[in-house]
N, C-alpha and C positions, 0 to 999 in steps of 0.2 A: 230819348230812347222809342225805336219803331215797337209798335205794340202788331207783332204777327200773330195773335190770333184772330182778327179778324179776317185774317188770309183765309181760301179755301184749299182745306187740306187735300193735298194730291198721292192718290193711291197708285203702287206698281202695280202693275200686271203681272201677273203669275205666270207663270212659266206656261203653266196649259195653255193660256189665254193669249199668249207674246206666239209661242208655237202654232197651235190649232187655229184659233182665228185673226190674230194680230190686233184684236182692238177687244177693250174691256170691255165682260158680259154684257154690261148697260147698255154700249153699244152696237152689240149682236147684231139687233134684227136692223141695222144700216145696212148691212150684208143682204139682205133680202132682194133689193133689186136686180142687182149684181148677177146673184142667183139663180132668179128670173129669167132674167134674160140667159144666161148659160143654158139653162135644161131648155129653154125656146131655141135654141141657135143650134143644139143638141136635134130636139125632134124634127125641126125644119130639114137639116143635115142629111136624115136619117131619109126621110118624104124623099125627099130631091134626088137623092143618090138612088133609090129604086125607082120613082117616079121616071127619073134620066134613062138607066138603064136596061130598064124592064119595058115600059112602053112607050117610050120613045125611039131606042134603039132594039128594041125586041127580044132581047137573051132573057135567057130564063133566072141566071141571078145574074143582079148589076155587077156590074164589071169597076165599077163609081167610088171609091170609098166615101163612107158618109164622115170620116176623119177627115180627109184630104178637103173636102166640102167645107166641112165645120174650120177651119185652117183658114182655107179662103173665103169662107165668109164674117170671121171674123171681125176683120177689119175694116167691113164694110159697115161696124153697128154705129160708129160715127155720123155714119148718114141719116140715120134718124131723126125725127124732131129731136130737140132738146127737152128735158124734163121740164115744164111749167113752173115757174116757182110762185105757190101764192100771195097776193097782194095783203099787204097787211092789214090792218082792219083800222079806217079811219074812223078817229075820235070823233065823238060828239060835240060839234061847232057851238 
């Protein structure tokens, strides 16, 4: 006979977890690095469009869209250095 009581129970995601977050609520903090990168990309693209349009090209209002720059800079994200995984602590020998 198979003992199923020792197996961990798997909780199904509720509809709002699945549709809003895509992960269970207890794993929501894992989304923060991606959210931070998206916010940083938005800020950089807004600044870069203003800098290039107003400062470099001399227009009063920039003709370069920040959204277009974000779309062009988005694929460049894999070129950033990879996230360094912490080394496992070595046990006492």
